[in-house]
C-alpha positions as a Python dict, from the first residue, in 0.01 Angstrom:
ca = {
    (1, 'M'): (0, 0, 0),
    (2, 'K'): (197, 308, -58),
    (3, 'K'): (565, 258, 15),
    (4, 'T'): (742, 466, 279),
    (5, 'T'): (1047, 627, 165),
    (6, 'I'): (1341, 641, 395),
    (7, 'A'): (1651, 856, 339),
    (8, 'V'): (1966, 727, 515),
    (9, 'V'): (2231, 1020, 517),
    (10, 'G'): (2567, 850, 550),
    (11, 'V'): (2581, 518, 441),
    (12, 'G'): (2864, 332, 638),
    (13, 'L'): (2862, 69, 899),
    (14, 'I'): (2587, 231, 1111),
    (15, 'G'): (2396, 369, 833),
    (16, 'G'): (2430, 79, 632),
    (17, 'S'): (2297, -154, 900),
    (18, 'I'): (1968, 62, 987),
    (19, 'A'): (1931, 53, 622),
    (20, 'L'): (1975, -333, 594),
    (21, 'S'): (1736, -376, 886),
    (22, 'L'): (1465, -151, 738),
    (23, 'K'): (1491, -310, 375),
    (24, 'N'): (1369, -617, 528),
    (25, 'D'): (1003, -473, 510),
    (26, 'P'): (908, -468, 132),
    (27, 'N'): (693, -171, 199),
    (28, 'N'): (1006, 25, 268),
    (29, 'R'): (1211, 221, -27),
    (30, 'I'): (1569, 303, 131),
    (31, 'V'): (1767, 570, -64),
    (32, 'G'): (2113, 625, 53),
    (33, 'F'): (2313, 971, 59),
    (34, 'D'): (2695, 994, 120),
    (35, 'V'): (2936, 1226, -18),
    (36, 'R'): (3165, 930, -140),
    (37, 'Q'): (3044, 764, -466),
    (38, 'D'): (3237, 442, -395),
    (39, 'S'): (3055, 396, -65),
    (40, 'L'): (2744, 437, -255),
    (41, 'D'): (2862, 181, -530),
    (42, 'K'): (2953, -57, -229),
    (43, 'A'): (2627, -18, -83),
    (44, 'L'): (2429, -63, -412),
    (45, 'T'): (2625, -371, -495),
    (46, 'N'): (2589, -539, -147),
    (47, 'G'): (2191, -461, -166),
    (48, 'V'): (2180, -217, 134),
    (49, 'I'): (2002, 44, -31),
    (50, 'H'): (1749, 70, -347),
    (51, 'A'): (1904, 375, -467),
    (52, 'G'): (2196, 608, -395),
    (53, 'T'): (2296, 966, -461),
    (54, 'T'): (2563, 1211, -380),
    (55, 'D'): (2302, 1497, -395),
    (56, 'L'): (2139, 1566, -56),
    (57, 'Q'): (1815, 1711, -194),
    (58, 'T'): (1743, 1414, -423),
    (59, 'A'): (1810, 1176, -136),
    (60, 'V'): (1531, 1371, 100),
    (61, 'R'): (1274, 1504, -146),
    (62, 'E'): (1037, 1233, -109),
    (63, 'A'): (1145, 1076, 213),
    (64, 'N'): (900, 1037, 497),
    (65, 'I'): (1178, 934, 742),
    (66, 'I'): (1536, 1055, 738),
    (67, 'F'): (1832, 908, 912),
    (68, 'L'): (2131, 1121, 1009),
    (69, 'A'): (2389, 853, 1027),
    (70, 'A'): (2701, 1087, 1012),
    (71, 'P'): (2967, 1171, 1288),
    (72, 'V'): (2841, 1393, 1570),
    (73, 'E'): (2982, 1723, 1408),
    (74, 'Q'): (2852, 1666, 1037),
    (75, 'I'): (2496, 1600, 1188),
    (76, 'Y'): (2509, 1956, 1309),
    (77, 'A'): (2605, 2085, 939),
    (78, 'T'): (2353, 1842, 794),
    (79, 'L'): (2047, 1984, 1020),
    (80, 'E'): (2165, 2346, 893),
    (81, 'T'): (2149, 2228, 525),
    (82, 'L'): (1795, 2036, 570),
    (83, 'R'): (1614, 2352, 676),
    (84, 'Q'): (1697, 2503, 327),
    (85, 'L'): (1557, 2198, 120),
    (86, 'D'): (1239, 2078, 1),
    (87, 'L'): (1112, 1807, 251),
    (88, 'Q'): (801, 1621, 301),
    (89, 'P'): (531, 1771, 518),
    (90, 'D'): (523, 1573, 845),
    (91, 'V'): (868, 1438, 784),
    (92, 'I'): (1048, 1266, 1063),
    (93, 'V'): (1397, 1344, 1110),
    (94, 'T'): (1620, 1122, 1356),
    (95, 'D'): (2002, 1085, 1405),
    (96, 'A'): (2241, 802, 1524),
    (97, 'G'): (2481, 1004, 1704),
    (98, 'S'): (2657, 901, 2031),
    (99, 'T'): (2581, 1245, 2209),
    (100, 'K'): (2211, 1378, 2237),
    (101, 'S'): (2183, 1699, 2424),
    (102, 'G'): (2359, 1915, 2204),
    (103, 'I'): (2200, 1775, 1870),
    (104, 'V'): (1865, 1802, 2018),
    (105, 'H'): (1882, 2142, 2127),
    (106, 'H'): (2029, 2253, 1808),
    (107, 'A'): (1770, 2076, 1595),
    (108, 'T'): (1460, 2233, 1784),
    (109, 'K'): (1609, 2562, 1693),
    (110, 'V'): (1684, 2502, 1303),
    (111, 'I'): (1432, 2268, 1200),
    (112, 'P'): (1117, 2382, 1034),
    (113, 'D'): (782, 2357, 1217),
    (114, 'H'): (658, 2095, 987),
    (115, 'V'): (964, 1865, 1052),
    (116, 'T'): (946, 1648, 1372),
    (117, 'F'): (1314, 1556, 1492),
    (118, 'I'): (1374, 1284, 1737),
    (119, 'G'): (1704, 1219, 1857),
    (120, 'G'): (1840, 852, 1836),
    (121, 'H'): (2144, 639, 1940),
    (122, 'P'): (2158, 267, 1843),
    (123, 'M'): (2382, 131, 2095),
    (124, 'A'): (2597, -102, 1917),
    (125, 'G'): (2877, -108, 1679),
    (126, 'S'): (3158, -301, 1566),
    (127, 'H'): (3544, -303, 1534),
    (128, 'K'): (3506, -293, 1173),
    (129, 'S'): (3402, 0, 972),
    (130, 'G'): (3238, 91, 619),
    (131, 'V'): (2935, 5, 451),
    (132, 'E'): (3077, -353, 358),
    (133, 'A'): (3081, -431, 725),
    (134, 'A'): (2678, -323, 781),
    (135, 'S'): (2486, -615, 887),
    (136, 'D'): (2099, -620, 952),
    (137, 'R'): (2165, -787, 1255),
    (138, 'L'): (2396, -538, 1400),
    (139, 'F'): (2153, -383, 1673),
    (140, 'E'): (2004, -713, 1762),
    (141, 'N'): (1915, -715, 2129),
    (142, 'A'): (2086, -372, 2171),
    (143, 'Y'): (1930, -71, 2324),
    (144, 'Y'): (1837, 163, 2080),
    (145, 'V'): (1774, 495, 2288),
    (146, 'L'): (1519, 760, 2152),
    (147, 'T'): (1551, 1114, 2305),
    (148, 'P'): (1217, 1308, 2194),
    (149, 'A'): (1216, 1681, 2299),
    (150, 'P'): (936, 1799, 2533),
    (151, 'G'): (645, 1853, 2332),
    (152, 'T'): (722, 1610, 2042),
    (153, 'P'): (396, 1449, 1914),
    (154, 'E'): (346, 1103, 2066),
    (155, 'E'): (220, 945, 1763),
    (156, 'K'): (547, 1044, 1569),
    (157, 'V'): (761, 890, 1829),
    (158, 'E'): (536, 575, 1837),
    (159, 'R'): (565, 573, 1451),
    (160, 'L'): (948, 586, 1457),
    (161, 'S'): (964, 336, 1748),
    (162, 'E'): (752, 88, 1549),
    (163, 'L'): (980, 123, 1257),
    (164, 'L'): (1297, 64, 1454),
    (165, 'Q'): (1132, -293, 1568),
    (166, 'L'): (1270, -391, 1240),
    (167, 'T'): (1637, -366, 1386),
    (168, 'R'): (1523, -629, 1640),
    (169, 'A'): (1681, -377, 1899),
    (170, 'K'): (1523, -282, 2225),
    (171, 'V'): (1391, 43, 2183),
    (172, 'V'): (1383, 285, 2509),
    (173, 'R'): (1309, 655, 2547),
    (174, 'M'): (1534, 887, 2779),
    (175, 'D'): (1579, 1248, 2828),
    (176, 'A'): (1873, 1391, 2624),
    (177, 'D'): (2081, 1522, 2916),
    (178, 'T'): (2043, 1179, 3110),
    (179, 'H'): (2136, 979, 2803),
    (180, 'D'): (2466, 1204, 2790),
    (181, 'Q'): (2530, 1143, 3192),
    (182, 'V'): (2482, 780, 3142),
    (183, 'V'): (2667, 708, 2825),
    (184, 'G'): (2943, 923, 2929),
    (185, 'A'): (3022, 741, 3230),
    (186, 'V'): (2975, 396, 3046),
    (187, 'S'): (3119, 450, 2700),
    (188, 'H'): (3278, 804, 2667),
    (189, 'F'): (3496, 790, 2971),
    (190, 'P'): (3609, 446, 2945),
    (191, 'H'): (3740, 533, 2595),
    (192, 'I'): (3959, 826, 2782),
    (193, 'L'): (4082, 568, 3056),
    (194, 'A'): (4184, 305, 2800),
    (195, 'S'): (4351, 577, 2560),
    (196, 'A'): (4527, 720, 2866),
    (197, 'L'): (4670, 413, 3008),
    (198, 'V'): (4813, 293, 2610),
    (199, 'N'): (4978, 634, 2602),
    (200, 'L'): (5124, 587, 2954),
    (201, 'V'): (5249, 234, 2869),
    (202, 'A'): (5349, 349, 2532),
    (203, 'D'): (5569, 612, 2734),
    (204, 'Y'): (5708, 340, 2965),
    (205, 'D'): (5788, 142, 2648),
    (206, 'D'): (6045, 381, 2529),
    (207, 'E'): (6247, 322, 2808),
    (208, 'N'): (6200, -47, 2822),
    (209, 'A'): (6039, -248, 2558),
    (210, 'W'): (5920, -539, 2752),
    (211, 'H'): (5633, -323, 2798),
    (212, 'A'): (5500, -351, 2461),
    (213, 'R'): (5599, -736, 2443),
    (214, 'L'): (5402, -836, 2788),
    (215, 'A'): (5089, -611, 2673),
    (216, 'A'): (5023, -868, 2364),
    (217, 'G'): (4767, -1032, 2579),
    (218, 'G'): (4522, -944, 2835),
    (219, 'F'): (4632, -564, 2823),
    (220, 'R'): (4565, -535, 2445),
    (221, 'D'): (4203, -693, 2509),
    (222, 'I'): (4104, -475, 2809),
    (223, 'T'): (4223, -151, 2610),
    (224, 'R'): (4083, -269, 2271),
    (225, 'I'): (3872, 59, 2281),
    (226, 'A'): (4170, 267, 2243),
    (227, 'S'): (4209, 187, 1866),
    (228, 'S'): (3870, 372, 1791),
    (229, 'N'): (3862, 652, 1552),
    (230, 'P'): (4081, 926, 1696),
    (231, 'R'): (3860, 1205, 1499),
    (232, 'M'): (3513, 1071, 1616),
    (233, 'W'): (3611, 1042, 1952),
    (234, 'R'): (3762, 1407, 1930),
    (235, 'D'): (3412, 1511, 1843),
    (236, 'I'): (3220, 1334, 2097),
    (237, 'L'): (3443, 1451, 2388),
    (238, 'L'): (3392, 1805, 2287),
    (239, 'H'): (3012, 1756, 2256),
    (240, 'N'): (2979, 1581, 2591),
    (241, 'R'): (3229, 1793, 2759),
    (242, 'D'): (3041, 1878, 3085),
    (243, 'H'): (2934, 1544, 3203),
    (244, 'L'): (3283, 1412, 3126),
    (245, 'L'): (3459, 1686, 3338),
    (246, 'K'): (3244, 1576, 3627),
    (247, 'I'): (3313, 1205, 3558),
    (248, 'A'): (3671, 1284, 3539),
    (249, 'R'): (3647, 1450, 3872),
    (250, 'D'): (3469, 1167, 4049),
    (251, 'W'): (3704, 965, 3897),
    (252, 'S'): (4029, 1112, 4040),
    (253, 'A'): (3846, 1097, 4381),
    (254, 'A'): (3787, 746, 4339),
    (255, 'L'): (4144, 662, 4256),
    (256, 'Q'): (4285, 878, 4528),
    (257, 'D'): (4081, 675, 4778),
    (258, 'V'): (4201, 333, 4673),
    (259, 'M'): (4580, 452, 4648),
    (260, 'Q'): (4530, 584, 4992),
    (261, 'L'): (4461, 220, 5089),
    (262, 'V'): (4762, 115, 4893),
    (263, 'E'): (4977, 382, 5076),
    (264, 'K'): (4848, 268, 5409),
    (265, 'A'): (4894, -99, 5315),
    (266, 'D'): (4523, -159, 5431),
    (267, 'P'): (4474, -515, 5311),
    (268, 'D'): (4106, -508, 5402),
    (269, 'G'): (4020, -201, 5216),
    (270, 'I'): (4229, -297, 4908),
    (271, 'E'): (4020, -639, 4923),
    (272, 'Q'): (3670, -454, 4959),
    (273, 'F'): (3756, -209, 4691),
    (274, 'F'): (3793, -514, 4435),
    (275, 'Q'): (3508, -713, 4560),
    (276, 'S'): (3265, -436, 4526),
    (277, 'A'): (3362, -389, 4159),
    (278, 'R'): (3346, -758, 4098),
    (279, 'D'): (3003, -792, 4262),
    (280, 'F'): (2868, -510, 4054),
    (281, 'R'): (3020, -633, 3720),
    (282, 'D'): (2915, -966, 3775),
    (283, 'G'): (2570, -870, 3835),
    (284, 'L'): (2564, -690, 3465),
    (285, 'P'): (2374, -888, 3208),
    (286, 'E'): (2606, -1114, 3008),
    (287, 'R'): (2413, -1102, 2688),
    (288, 'K'): (2267, -782, 2648),
    (289, 'T'): (2440, -518, 2423),
    (290, 'G'): (2524, -205, 2596),
    (291, 'A'): (2713, 102, 2500),
    (292, 'L'): (3049, -51, 2414),
    (293, 'P'): (3096, -325, 2141),
    (294, 'P'): (3087, -646, 2255),
    (295, 'L'): (3360, -919, 2206),
    (296, 'F'): (3264, -1241, 2022),
    (297, 'D'): (3577, -1420, 2126),
    (298, 'L'): (3654, -1789, 2225),
    (299, 'Y'): (3970, -1878, 2355),
    (300, 'I'): (4102, -2251, 2293),
    (301, 'D'): (4375, -2460, 2398),
    (302, 'I'): (4547, -2622, 2126),
    (303, 'P'): (4822, -2896, 2110),
    (304, 'D'): (5141, -2783, 1966),
    (305, 'H'): (5098, -2967, 1634),
    (306, 'P'): (5162, -2878, 1276),
    (307, 'G'): (4836, -2796, 1100),
    (308, 'E'): (4637, -2750, 1429),
    (309, 'I'): (4518, -2409, 1366),
    (310, 'G'): (4433, -2485, 1002),
    (311, 'R'): (4220, -2798, 1113),
    (312, 'I'): (4046, -2565, 1346),
    (313, 'T'): (3950, -2282, 1061),
    (314, 'T'): (3863, -2623, 837),
    (315, 'L'): (3600, -2714, 1083),
    (316, 'L'): (3434, -2386, 1137),
    (317, 'G'): (3455, -2332, 748),
    (318, 'A'): (3267, -2626, 674),
    (319, 'K'): (3003, -2513, 882),
    (320, 'Q'): (2998, -2185, 721),
    (321, 'I'): (3078, -2008, 1068),
    (322, 'N'): (3246, -1683, 976),
    (323, 'I'): (3549, -1555, 1199),
    (324, 'T'): (3694, -1218, 1174),
    (325, 'N'): (4033, -1263, 1346),
    (326, 'L'): (4269, -1512, 1493),
    (327, 'Q'): (4568, -1477, 1740),
    (328, 'I'): (4812, -1686, 1915),
    (329, 'R'): (4846, -1525, 2266),
    (330, 'E'): (5188, -1540, 2411),
    (331, 'T'): (5094, -1394, 2743),
    (332, 'R'): (4780, -1516, 2876),
    (333, 'E'): (4771, -1472, 3266),
    (334, 'D'): (4427, -1357, 3279),
    (335, 'I'): (4273, -1626, 3068),
    (336, 'Y'): (4312, -1997, 2955),
    (337, 'G'): (4347, -2073, 2586),
    (338, 'A'): (4655, -1996, 2352),
    (339, 'L'): (4459, -1943, 2064),
    (340, 'R'): (4172, -1665, 2044),
    (341, 'I'): (3932, -1656, 1748),
    (342, 'T'): (3693, -1364, 1685),
    (343, 'F'): (3332, -1433, 1562),
    (344, 'Q'): (3141, -1172, 1358),
    (345, 'S'): (2867, -1213, 1591),
    (346, 'Q'): (2690, -1383, 1905),
    (347, 'Y'): (2524, -1643, 1701),
    (348, 'E'): (2853, -1725, 1507),
    (349, 'M'): (3032, -1765, 1837),
    (350, 'E'): (2783, -2016, 2017),
    (351, 'K'): (2764, -2202, 1704),
    (352, 'G'): (3152, -2227, 1694),
    (353, 'E'): (3174, -2322, 2063),
    (354, 'E'): (2912, -2628, 2010),
    (355, 'L'): (3124, -2722, 1737),
    (356, 'L'): (3465, -2720, 1869),
    (357, 'R'): (3359, -2872, 2208),
    (358, 'F'): (3208, -3164, 1996),
    (359, 'F'): (3554, -3216, 1857),
    (360, 'D'): (3685, -3222, 2234),
    (361, 'Y'): (3858, -2909, 2202),
    (362, 'N'): (3899, -2692, 2555),
    (363, 'V'): (3690, -2385, 2489),
    (364, 'Y'): (3698, -2073, 2722),
    (365, 'R'): (3497, -1752, 2711),
    (366, 'R'): (3620, -1426, 2881),
    (367, 'L'): (3419, -1374, 3196),
}
């Protein structure tokens, strides 16, 4: 059986994870492209790709499917470059960008007629970056959105959808503009809010350093996305500008409404505000991966004994349960547990929870 050659342009966390997932099928040959040779070296050493090159033409010449797994701004530039290169007839080009309308529109203008472009957005990520953090389970149970332009051949969309089953993601189709509106509300705008709130508290902290001290617990948790890559988010906001401006207007109106309730000292109205939010949030699926990277955290009550943290890490290590971070929480008004352990995946977290409960630790998850 002839192998399918797949070029992955941008061998980082997302591109590397796509490569690892597709590499599970021995009939796929994965060629990686990156401008950094050290990223390719890591990808080859870790078995992420079969071959790697810093020459784009070499990477895509024999490719049947091309994944553009670069930052949004670079995807536009790569599409311009691809139209000047030798590509296979009937090749499928797709991307992994966080915005879709502009990319899909640009692709329809610059891609040659014998090339099919299908917009894509795997809605999963990690707080780590780089190909060394890539995993073939990164997209498991996550939504992988495809945004084919009107008139895209159905057999091409089906072929890409079938290939993406190897990621274990839930592949769905959506209009590109609808994608940008929805993801703008549930991912892009929350990043703005988190960063704005952190900047506000940072300004307050200049006057009173207790702000930073008391922010070390729950505040740090709920604003975790403010630690995202600034350059990447600059590009995302600029390429989803229209939807974000409308969402911001709606948000401002909603904030004004609740603050009017506070100003009027309306207890019933304030309670209803929080009750409505609670009802909607509690109805969201707990184990579905959405637009924001999930937290795989457990909170553990530990006695103040020497060596207790070491005992916990030894128990986890003996069962080969991987953790990525440990934190002693000095402020924990919002949740029980003095020790927070962050795991690499849902599977690792569940194994860790079962093990620690077996050894009579009180273990909690954030609701």
